[in-house]
N, C-alpha and C positions, 0 to 999 in steps of 0.2 A: 360769628366765631370770635375767637380771642383777639383778632386785629381789627375789629370793625370800628373801634373808638379812636384808632390812631389817626392824627390829621393827615398822613400822607398816603392814606388808602382810599381807593375810589368809592367805598361804601360812606365813608365819612363825608365825602363831598356832596352827598345827596341831601337835600332839606330835609329836616327832622320830620316835618308833616308828611312826606312822600315815602318814608320808610314804613316797612311793615310794623305792626304793633310788637312782635317779639323783639324787634330791633330798637323800638323806642323805649320799650320797658324791658331792660336786660339786668339781671341780677348780678351777673358776672362783670359786666361793664361797670355797674354801680359799685360793686365791691371793689374793683381795682381802683377805681378813682378815689373811693373812700379811704383806702390804705395807702394812696400816693404812689402806686406802682404802675408802670407802663405796661408790663407783661406779667401775666398770672405766676409764672416761675420765679419772679423776684420775690414773691410772698412766701413767709416761712410756712404757711399752711399748705402749699402747692404740693400735690394736686388735692382739692377740697371735694366735698361732696358734689358741689355743683358742677365743677369741672369734670368729675368722673361720670356724672350723669349726662352730661352733655357729649363727652367722649364716647360713651356706649351708644348714645342715640345716633351721633354721627357716623360711626362705624357701622352700625346696623342698617342706617336709613341711605347713607351716601358712599359707604366704603371709603371713608376719609378719617384719619386719625388726626384729631386736633393736637394730641399730646406729641405726635411725631412731628407735626408743623411746629409746635413749639420749641422741640428739640433742635430742628433746623435753625430756628432764629437764634436760639441761645448759642449754637455751636458756629453758624455761619454769617449770622447778622441778617437784619431785616432786608437789606438791599437784595442779597442773594435770594431770600425767601420770596420777596415780591416779584423779582425778575422770573423765578421759576413758576409762581403762580399766574403771572401774566401769560407765559408761554402755554401753560396747561388750560387756562381758561379763556383763551381768546379764539374767537371763531376762525377757522382757516377760510370759510367762505366769504365773509364780510367784514371781520375785524371786530365784531360785537363782542360782548361779555357772555360766556356760557356760565349760566346758573349752576351752582354746585347742587341745588335743591331738586331741579328737574332736568337738568343735563340738556338744557336747550338754549339757544342763543337768544339774547334780549333783542336783538334787531331783526334777524330774518327768520327766527324760530327754528333753524336748522338744528337737528337732534343728532347729527351725524358725529359731532365731536370733532377733534382735530385730525 
């Protein structure tokens, strides 16, 4: 998503070779980097077609609004947002990470959520 290229996020700590192809080759991440912005909302063209397309896809497939997440970061700060996401996507059973994509824990495969 929008925050995967930040150095302080869990996904950015994974070796590039271990990331899925869509993470290794990300037009949004490359665009932000090329424009010298950390967050898409810092760009004068926000929201662009790429962001809008991803937003619609995430709403439809995962019931998550990336633009709402971005609004939270802009208004409350990245630390608040990351705490909220950690609480939301940490498996209550084992402490593993619950994938937004399949709603399953990466460690114990629990799909019961929190």
